[in-house]
N, C-alpha and C positions, 0 to 999 in steps of 0.2 A: 615368591620367588623377590631376591630385592636391590636393588644395585649393586653395583662397586662401592667397596669401603672408601673414602676419602682420608688420604696419610691426614697425619698427628697432625704436621705446620701445611699450612696454606703455601701452596707451589705459586711461585712467582710468576709462571705463566699467566695464569689466571686473578693475580694481586693488584688490583688498581689503586692509583692515592684518591685523596679527594677531590671529587671533579664538581669546578669553578662552576659556578653559573652564569650565563652570558653577563657583560657587564652590564650592570643597573644604572649608572653613571648616562652613559649614555645613549640606554631605553630612556632615560628620561629625557635626552636632548633629542633624541629621537620626538617625542612624542609630541613637547614642544615644536618640534618644526611643525610638524604636520596641519599643529592649527596656526601656523605662518601661510600657510601655501594659498593659490589663488581658484578656493575651494572651500564649498560649506563643509561645518565641522563635522566627522565621518560620513561623508557622504562617497567612498571610495570603498566601505565597507569592512570587509576579510583583508582586504590589499595592504589600508594603512597597519595592521595590526602585525600583517607578515615581512612590509619592512620596514616598522620598527626590532622585530625580534631578529631580522638579519643583519640591524646598523648593532644592534647587540652581540651579537656571534662575534661581527667582524672589529668591533670594540672602536667604530668610526661612525660619525655622521656628520654628513650626510654617508650612507654607503655607498660604497663603489660594484660596478657591475660585474658581474662574474667572467673572470678569466679562461679557465679550466672546469668545467663542470663535469666529473665522473662517471660512468656507471661500471661499478664491477659486481660479476655475475659468479654465482659460486654457485659450484653444479656436485651432485654429487646422487647415487644410484641411492635407493632404498630395500633390506630385505624385506618388506612389505609387502612391495613393490609388485612380488612373485605370490602373491596371494589373491589377486584378482581385485585390488582397490580401487586402478583406475582403468577407462579409456584405451590406456596405450599403452604396448608393452613395453618392458624395462630397455630395450635396446634404443629407443629414442632416445633416449639423454646423452649417450653420445654420439648420436648421428644429429644431434643440436648444437653439437659444442663445435660440429665442421662447417655446419649452416652458419654460426655465429660467426666465425673467421672469417667465414665467404663473405660475409656482412647482407646474406639473405633473409635475416628474422625480423620479429618488428620489433624487439628492442633495436635490432640496426638503425631503421627509419624514422623511428621518433626518435630518438636520440640523434641524429641528422636534423632532422627538422627543431630538435630541439636547442643544438650549435653547442652536443654532448657527444665523448667517445667514452668506447667502452670497451673493459676489459672481463677479461674470461677466465674463471682460477678452479683445475679440476681439483675439486677435494678427495674424492671418493668415488667417481665414473667407472664404475665397471668397464675394464678391458681395457688399451692401450689409447692416450689420446697424446698431439705432439706436444714435444718438449714446453714449448713457448705458453703450453697453458697448465702443465703439471709438475711446476717446481714444489709445490706446497703438498700434493698429494698424499694424503696420512695412510690411506687404504682403499682395497676394490669396495664401492656397495658395505652399508653397516648392516648391521644382525636382522632380525625380524623381530622388530621390538616387542610385539603380543607373547612369545613364548622367549627371547633372550635379551640379554643390553646392545644395544643398538653398536657397542663398540668399549675398549678396557678403557678406566682410567690416564693411563698413558696416550693412550691414541685422542682422551678428548682435550689434555691439559694441552696437546702440542696442536689441534686443531684449532684452538684458542688463540695459543702463539700464532700460529700462522696469520689470523686471521687481523690481528695487532699488525703482525709486518706489512700484511697487506695496507692497511692504513695509511704506516708510517711514509710507507714508498709512495703513493700516492698523494700523501699529505707533503710529504719531503719532497715533488716533482713537480709540483703547485697548485695541486685539487683545492679549488678553495667552496665545493659544493658536492658535496658525494652520494650517490645512491648507491643501494646494493639492492643485487636483484638475484632470483635464485633460476635454477635449473633445476629439475630432476622426477622422474615419473614416480610417482608416489608419495612424494614430499608434504603434500597436504596433509597425509594419516599422521607424520611424527608434528607436524606444525599443529595441529588440532588436539594435540594428547596434550602438547607442551602447554599452549592455549587452558583447556578444562582445566589441567592439574594446576596451574599457576592461581588462574582463577576459581575456582571450585565450582565448574561448569558441568550440567551433565555432556556425556555425550550426545543421547540424541539433539540436544539445544545447541549443539557446534557442530555436527557432521554435514559438511557440504558435499556439493557434485563436483568439486573439484575440474577435473578435464570435461566433462560433460558426461558425466557415468550414467547408466540408468539405473533403477530403482533394486534389482538382484544386485547389483554391485555396491549402492550405495548399501543396501542389508550387511554386505560383506565387508565393507571400513569400516561403521557403524561398528561390527560385532569386534573387528580388530582394534579400534580405539578404546573402548571398551574392555577388552582385555591387556593393551597395554598401558590403559589407567589406573589398572589395577598393582602394576608392577610399580608405577612412577611415582604415586601418594606418599608408597611412604619415605622418601626420596626430595618431598618436592622442595623440602625448606635449603635444600644446597642444590645450590646451579648447577655446579661442576659434577654435580652425582648426576642432576634428573638430566644433563646434556646426555652425560655416559650410559644412562638407563636407555630415553624412548627417544632421541634425534640424531644424528649424524655428523659426520666431518661437515658437513655442509653450513646448518646448522650452528653448530660448536664454533666455527670461524666465522659467520657471521656476529653470531655475541660479540665475538671478542674483537671483527672489525671493527663494531657501533660503538661499543665501548671506548676503543680507542680513539675515535670518532671525537668522545664529546670528550675525553681528556687531555685530547689537543688543540680542543678549540674549534672546532669544525664542524659547522652545520651538516645536519643530513635529511636525505629527505625518503620520506620511508614508504616503499611500496606496498603488496600487498599481504595475504596471509601468512604465509611460511616468512620475509622477513620481518613482520609487525610480533610472528611468535618470539624468531633470538631476539627482538630490542626488552619482551617481557625481560627473557634468562640476560640482557646486559645491564640492564638497571638493578637487576639483584645483585651482579659484576661488581657496579658501579653506579652510585646510589648515588640518584639525582644527572644523570646519563641523557634521561629524555627531554631536557632542559634543554639541548643541542638538538633534538628532533622536531620535523612536523610530519604529519601524513596526509603523505600523497594524494593517494586519492582512498576508497573503501570499495573495495571488492565485494562480490556478489557471497561469498563465503559467510556463514553467519558465525565463525569461529575469529572472524577478522573485526568484526562488527565488537564482538566482546572484549577483546584484546585491546582494540582504541579507545574505548570505555573505560576500560582499566589503569590504561596509561594516559588518560582524558586528553586525549589528543583529535582534533576534531581536525577529520578531511577536508583537502582543499579543491577537489574532483567527485564526482559519484555519477562514473558514467555505465554504471553497468559491465566492468570489465574485470577476467577473472586469470590472466593470459600468465602472471607473474613476468619473472626475465626483468623488474624494475620496470615495467611498460607506465604502469599506473601514476609512479616519481616522475617517470621521463615527459606524460604529457600532466603535469603539475607545474613542472622546472619554468616554463616559458611563463606560469602567471608570476612564480616567485622573482623573476628577474623583471617584471613589468612593474610588482610592486616597488623594488629597488628603485626602476626610473623614475615612478612617482615621487620618492621620497627625494632623490638626490636632484632631478633634471628643470621639479617645476620652477616656475616661481613665484619667488613671494608675492605679500598682495604691498610692497613697499618695492618690490624691485618693479614690479608692474606698473606699479600708480593705478592701482584699485583700493577702492574704500572697502574697510573691513568691516564694518559697520551696516 
């Protein structure tokens, strides 16, 4: 059984215009400025590359500090979670929504340290959630992807459009660097399916431990990924059909969000395996979008490394994290801020009266 048929004409909700690259002239100017700063050439390592990238994204050199970093958590339940692929029961998703809103989750603490604010969006959580987070809700939980489509084509297009609208809202409100986070029990299963499908990787090489599952749960998860992948392969060349077949409204919205951020010339720090799975699809929806993303961290999920290699993204940190929520990307945010500060605020050799010979 294959996924739903795409309409004859592309739907505008999933049609993106040309994605411009970050400013090449500014990138060149930023690289040249690095050579004038009071330090040996290349001595700040990756910080120099990150600073040049942000300058190019902002279109100015020296770059300016971030004034409104923003984390957007896309939440959704997944029908596959009912098959025992996670260490936690499905009802935890809705419970965590309330924890986010109360400020008690890890991402709340990490975002506060990094100087970022947090927004939560319910795309497909089972049950009612506060009106403040459910405005874009598409449905309650996605289908069981090893046996049925995650959602209809109409729901998929609606979710992509919601992600685009959320990106527009944040950017129009002043967000100058964005982080996509995820929350959903069982969501690493569809994420792994998407990654395996796009990268042509066998399930056994990409199925990880998610929330910390035991061997028996891992075997159930591997079976679910295998069966869902069989359904996904026939539609792998059509990103919208692939989302409808094997993802969920949360992942579809993330894909739309990431592509729209690139269209709006706004840098994004990618989080772990779920967000990066959505990024693979976003790159297929909007070729060149990945030029506007940086990988915040490398999670312990094997599928994450596969996806990062496919996108040619090198993570900023590798701390053995696997939480999701945007946590790994938020840890990387202060590093990115430090990179910007060095390029913007360090004295040049001539300003400091220091010999550069």
